N, C-alpha and C positions, 0 to 999 in steps of 0.2 A: 868741281869737275864731276861729270856724270860717270857713274860706275857702270861698266859694261857687264852684261850677264855672262856667266861662264858657259862654255860650250855644253857642259852636261845639263846646266839649268835650261838653256835654250832647247836642248833635245827633249827635256821633260815637258816644256811648254808646247812644243810642236806635237809631241806624242799625245798630250791631253787634248789638243785641238783636233787632231786627226780622229782620236777615239770618240770625242764628242760629235764630230761630223758624221762618222760612220754610224754611231748609235742613233742619231736623229734621222739619218737617211734610212737605216734599217727599220726604225719605228714607222716612218712615213711609208716605207715600202710595204710593211706588214699591214698597215691600216688600209692601203690601197688594194691589197690582195682580196680576192673573193673568199668569204668565209661561209662554208656550207651549213654550219650549225643553224638550225631553225629556218633554213631557206624554204620558200614556198614558190609556187608557180608565179605569182605576181612579182615577188622580190627578185627572182632570177631574170625574168623577162625585162624588168625595169633596168637591172644592171646591164643586160645585154643591149637593149635598144638605146640606152643613154651612153653606151660605150665605156661604162665603168669596168666591164670585163668582156672578153671574147668568149665565144662558146667553147673554144678549146681550153681556155683558162678555167671555165666553170667545170667542164668535164674532168680536167686534170685535178682540180681540187677534190672532187669526189673520189677519183681513182687513188689519190694520195691518202685519203682517209681509209679507203678499203685496204690498201697495203699496210697502213699503220694499225688498224683496229680489228680487221677481220680475224687475225690469228686468235684473238681473245674470245670470239663468239662462234667462229666456224660457220658463218652464214652463207658464204659464197661457194658455189661449185665451179664456176668458170666465168671468165670475162670475155666480152665481145671484142675480138681483134679489130673490128671496124668502127669502134665508138669514136676514136679520135678523127678518123676520116669523115664520119658523119658530122662531127662538130666543125671540122674545117669547111665542109660544104655549106653549112649554115652561115659561117663567118663570111664566106665568099659571096653568098646571096645578099647578105646585109651590106657588105662593102660595095657591091655593084648596084645597090638600090632596089634589088628585086624583092626585098623584105623590109618593110617599114613599120608594120603593125603585126599583131598576133591574131587578127580576126579570122584568118583562114587556116592558121596553124596554132591551135589552142595550147599545144604542149611544146612550143618552140624551144628547143635546147633544154628541155626538162630531163634530167637523168632518171631513168627508170630501170628497175630490176625486174626480171621475169622469174616466176616460179619455174623450176626446171621440168615442167610437164607441158610447157607451151612450145610449139614449133617456131623457131626463129632462126632464119639463115643469117650467118654461116655456122651457128653453134649446134652442138649435139643436143638432142632432147633425151635426157637420161631417166627421168623419173626417180633419180637417186640410185638407180640400179647399176651395178657394174656390168650386168649383161647388156645394158643399153648404152654403154659408153661410146659406141660407134654408131649411134642412131642419128645420122645427119639428115634432116628433112630437106625436101626439094623446094618447098614453099613455106612462107610465113603463115601462121594461123591468122584468120581474118581479124581477130582482135589485136594481134601484134601489128598487122599491116595498118590497121586504123591508128594505132599509136604512132607508128613511123610516119604515116601520111600527115599527121598533125604535128610533126616536128620533134617528137620525142627522140632522145638518144638512148638506145638500149645499152646499158652498161654491162650486163651479164646475166647470169642465171643463179638462182638461190637454191639452197638445200631444202629438202622437204622430207616428210616421213615417206619412206620408200613406197613408190607407186600411189602415194596419197591415201594410204589405208588406215592411218592412225594419227594421233595427235602429239607424238613424242618428238618428232622431227629427228629421226636417226635413220641413216641409210648406209648401204654397203659402199656406195661411191662417195657420199658426202660426209660420213661420220656423224657425230652427235653435235647438233647446234645447241648453243648455250644461251640462256636468258640473259640479256645485257643488264638487267636490274638485280639479278641474283644468280651468281655463277653456279649455284647448287641446283638450280631448277631448269626445267625444259622451257622452251619459248612458246609452248602450245603448238598446234599444228592441225592439219599437215603442212600448211604454208608457213611453218615456223621460221625458215630462213628469211623469207620476205619480211616478216614482222620484226625479227631481231635486227635486220639490216637497216630498216627505216628508223627504228627507235634509236640506233647508234649513229644515225646521220650519214649512212653510206649511200643513200639515195633519197630523192624527194618522195617517191612513192614506189610501190611494187605491186605486181599482180598476184593473184591467188585463185585457187579453185575451192569449191565447197560441196562436198558430198554429204557430210553430216554436220561438221562444225568448222571446216578447215580455213575459211576466211575469218571467221569470228573469234575462234579460240586464240590465234596469235595476236589479233588486234587487242583483245582483252588482256592478254598476258604481257603485252608490250606498250600499253598506254596509248593505243592508236584508234583512229576511226576506220571502220571497214564497212563495205556494203555488199551484201548478197542480194542480187536483184531477183525479180520474179523469174520464174523458170523460162529460159530461152531469150531473155531480154538482150543478152550478149551471146554471140555465136560461140558454140562449143567445138566447132570444127578445128582441127589442127592441134588438139590438146589430148594428151593421153587420157582416155576415159576410165571411169570406174563404174558408173551407174547412170544409165539413160534417165531413169525415173528421178534421180536425186541430184545429179551434177548441176552446178551453176558456176559461173565465171565472174570475177570482179577484181577489186583492188583494195588496198589499204594505204593510209597516208597519215602523216602527223597532223595535217591541216584539213578540216572538214571541207572548206572551199575547194581545195585541190582534189579531194575525193569526188565532189560533185562534178567538176569539170571532166575528170577522168571517166566517170560513168557515161557522160554524154558522148565522149569520144568513142569509148569501147562499144556503146550501144548503137553507134551509127552503122554498124554491120551486124544485122540480127539474124540472118537466115542460116540455120544449120543445114546446109545443102548437101554436104558430102554423103550423107546416108539417107537422104530423103526426109530428114527430120524437119518438123515445122517449128519455126520460131514462135516463142510465146506471144510476141507482139503482133503476129500476123493477123489479118482480119479474121474474125470469128474465133471460136474455141477450137482447141486441139482435140485429139482423140481421147484425152483424159478428162475432157470437159472443162479445161482451163480457160477462163474468160480472157478476152483481149485487153490490152493496155488501155486504161481510161485516162486520157490526157487531161480531162477536165479536173482531175484530182491534183494536177501539178501546181495549181495556183495556191493551194494551201490557204483558202479563204477564211477558215475559222481562226479566231483568236485562241490562244492557249487557254484562256479562262472559259472558253466554250467547249473545250474538249474533254473527253472521258477516256481514261487509261485503265485497262484491266490488268491486274497484277496476278500472275499465275502462281498461286500458293504452292502447288505441287512441284514447282521448279526451284524451291528453296530447301536447304537442309537446316532444319531448325534445331538440330542437336549442336550445342555449343562446343567449339574446339578451337585450337589455334589456327586451324585451316579454314573453318567455316565462319567463325564469328566476325573476322574482318570483312568478309563479303556481306554478311547480313547487316552489319553496322553501316556500311557504305550505302547499301540499298535503302535502309531506313532513312538515312540522311537525304537521299535522292527523293524519296517519296514525301518527306517533310518539305523539301524545297518546292516540289510540285504542288503540294497543298497550299503553300504560301502564295503560289502563283494562281491559286483558285482553279487548278485543274481538278476535275472530278476523278477520284480514285475508287475503283471497284475491285473488291477482292474476289477472284475467281477460284472456286473450290471444286469445280466439276471433276468427277473422278476420272474422266477420260484423259485429262491432262496429267498423266502419270508417266514419267520418263521410261520406266521399265516396260510398261505396256506399249508405249510408242516404239521403243527399240525393237520389240518383237515384230514390227511391221517392216523393218529394214529389208530391202530386196537387193542389196549390193552383190551378194555372192551368187545370186541367180543370173545376174547380167554381166558380171565382171569378165568372165572367160570369153564370152562371145564378143564383147566389145574390144578386148585386147587382141583377139585374133583378127578382128576387122582392122584395127589400127596397125598392127604389125604387117598386114598384107598391103599397106599403102607403099608407094614408091619412096625410095630413099637414095641419097647420094652413095654411089658405089665407090667406097674409099679403100676397099680391101679388108676392112675391119669386120669382126664378127658381130652379127645381130641376130637374135632369135627370130624365128618366123611365126611362132605360135605360142600359146600360153604354156603348154607343157614344157616346151624348151626353155622358156623364161624361168620357170620354176623347177628346173632339172637339178636335183641335189648333187649330181656328179660334176656339174660345172663349177660349183663353189662361188657363184657370182651373184648372190641375192641375200637379202636379210628379211626375215619375218620374225616379229617378236613372238615369244611363246603364247601370249594372250590371243594371237590370231592364227595359231597352227590349225585349229579346227576349221576356221573360215576358209583358208586356202585349200584344205582337203575337200571341203564342201564345194568350193568353186570348181574344182577339177571334175566333179561329177554332176554338177547342177546345171540347169538351163531354164530359159524362159518358157519352155514347153511343159513344165511340171504343174500339176494341179495346185500345189501349195503356192506357187508364184501367182497364179490367177486369183487365188483366194486373198493373198496379201494386197494385190492391186485393187481388188474390190473394196477391201477394208480401208485402203488409203483414200479411195474416192469417197467413201462414207465419212472418213475423218475430215476431208476437205470441206464437205457439206456441213459437218458439225461445227467446224471452226467458223464458217460464215454465219451459222445460226447463233453461235455465241456472241459474235459481234452485233447481230441484229437484236438479240434478246436483251442485251445489256446496253444497247446504244453506244457501242465502243468505237473509238477511232483507232486505237492501237492496243497491243498487249506489251507489257514490259516484264522483265525478269533478269536475273543475273546470267551472263553467258555461261558461267561455271559456278556450281554451288560452293566450291572450295577454291583456294588459291591454286594456281597452276602447279602441277605435280613436280616432284623432285626428279632429277636425272636417275635413271635406273629403275623407275617405277614400272609396275606391271602394265599400266595403261593410263591414258589421260581421263581418269574417271571424273564424274560429276558434271559433265557438260550438258547443255540444254538445247543443242542445235537441231535435234531430230524433228521437231514439229515443223519448222520452216522447210527442212529438206524434203519431208514427205508431201507437204501440201503445195510446194512451189511458191511459198510466200516470200515477199521481200523483207529483209531485216537490215537495219543499220545498227552497227555496234558502236557504242560511245564509251569513252573512259569516264569513270565516276570517282576515281581516286586511288589511293595507295593504302596498303595495309601498314600497320605500325612498323617503323624501321627496326632492323635487327643488324647483327654483325655481318651476316651474309647479304642482307639487302639494306644498304645504308639509306636508301630513299624509301624503302618499302617495296612491296610487290604490287604491280598495277592490277586493277580490277575493272572489268567492263560490264555494261548492261546492254541487252538486246532490246530493240524496239521493233516489233513485228506488225506489219500491216497486211491487209488482204491482197491477194494477187492483183497486180496492176497498179498498185498505189505507190510505185517507186518514187516518183518525184515529190509526192506529198510527204513521204517519209523523210527524204533528205531535207526538204524545207522545214519540216517539224524539228529535225535534229538541229538545224541552224537556229531556229527560234529558241530551242532549249539552251543552246550554247550562249545566245545573245541575251536572253531575258531571264532565264532561271539560273544559268551558271552551272551547267552539268559538270563543268570543270572550271574552277576559278583560275584566273590568269597565273597565279603563283603555283598552281597544281601541275602545270605541264613541266615535267622534270626530265631533262636529259640525263642519262646515266652518268654518274660522277666521273668515272674513268674516261668516258668519251666526250666530256664537255671541255675539250681542249682544242685549241687551234692547231691544225697541222699545216705547216708551210707547204704549199703545192709544189710538186716536182715539175720539172720541164721534161716531158716525155718525148722520145723519138718514136716509140711504139707502145702499145698497151702492155702493161706488165703481166707477167705470168703468175696468176694466183691459183693455188691448188688447195682443195679441202684437206683437213686432217682426218684421215681414215683410222688413225691409230687411237682415237679417243672413244671408240664405240664401247659402251659398258659391257662388262662380261656377262650380264644378264641376257644379252641378245646375241647368241652365237650365229655365225653365218651359215647359210645354205642348209637350214634345218627347218622342217615343219612336220 
């Protein structure tokens, strides 16, 4: 006679069956969910157009990562309340057959973060300053409009060093942003929030500006690619200015191909029309003698073995230390790899390429006040909130709503009383023009294609440091030259930096050689291995799948203003 199972035994069997079913179902569900880690423009658009994921699901996945991980690095100032609506509009266009390819929308459904000095409706443009928390623009910056027109979904705004004046990425509104690879270090800057966010997988790419180092420094410190284009290649209108002579606009990304696509999109609107400025790429040279863009250089016809790279010896710190030796060792390895690829290496020791001497030509503080007054005089949304109307009001010590690091006290004092009408300003502009000619002559004399050097002579500095010392970005900033920053590896691992600290190299070309530089960087990546496949390392703590939430509305994410180091008191200069 067959023995019947007891009720309790049957219950156990049924429970195990249900558990097994739920586990397998959950596993299948998780495998079907979109994973933002390592996502690129092609991978996102493939998932979208093959209906593996909707745009809302893709955007929700990134928003979920922001909610989960941003508290660790404090990279985000605000989220775009319309990002899910934008995603729904894309899904609707796909479902109705209005979108079947990405040919006309190169950034279709690509989650993008903006440095918080770009005007983007409906968000405030704060520059990281509490004084500008209610600065709601009427229009998008032309570069932002170009991103949106190509299908990008703007996720939100990233923290920056306040008003983009340094490289520590600390601000009165956004607090201190933290390097995702080493929580004791800064993320570089001033576009440090953008760099930290992309490195942690909170967006596919992010925008930045660059007056001295500000696109290149965070790319180097976060293991990313970035591109500072030739002066005026991308419109600077609708962006809080610092210095007409030195400002540039660009982006940074985990993937070089993504960066190349983004440059083409952002460069599709080139005219700085708001103040009568001339775009760098307009026909003919501008008033500073800057040559027009040479599209013939875009083809990159030379093979690597036919090229000559100049190495700027004055841009290295040859004194051995725990902060400089890792940089020097990685650069030595890079140059050895180039020599194996039969690239000509030329050591450039000309005394003019001395960082201290070049920094003496910086004209930021002559131009800053006048440009800020012009920007603050533009229309804004009248929401009843306070917004200063001029420079002196922005930096009024009695309002208690700004942050200037002590290293820059004298600069702000100088900006308050300086102008572009001073003889010293004219002298510096003349010397900058001479430097630009000297740079061209260096290329001609040594038959060079590019110059290379570390973005920073030392590892990115610790939180609480006096300044982001050791950076090499001033040459490109003064001469309007394009630079692509590429990752070259990591310092040795430590307890604070379990994967090591990222290090980047700058590749500088003559003005107008933008597309040649990007093509060259791609060749280096493909043929030389500037970064071996195993060297692209997501920060350990962020290399985790976050199950996407189902959002009814965009979550409220606010920065941590309470982590500002004591070394940087508010409202003092």
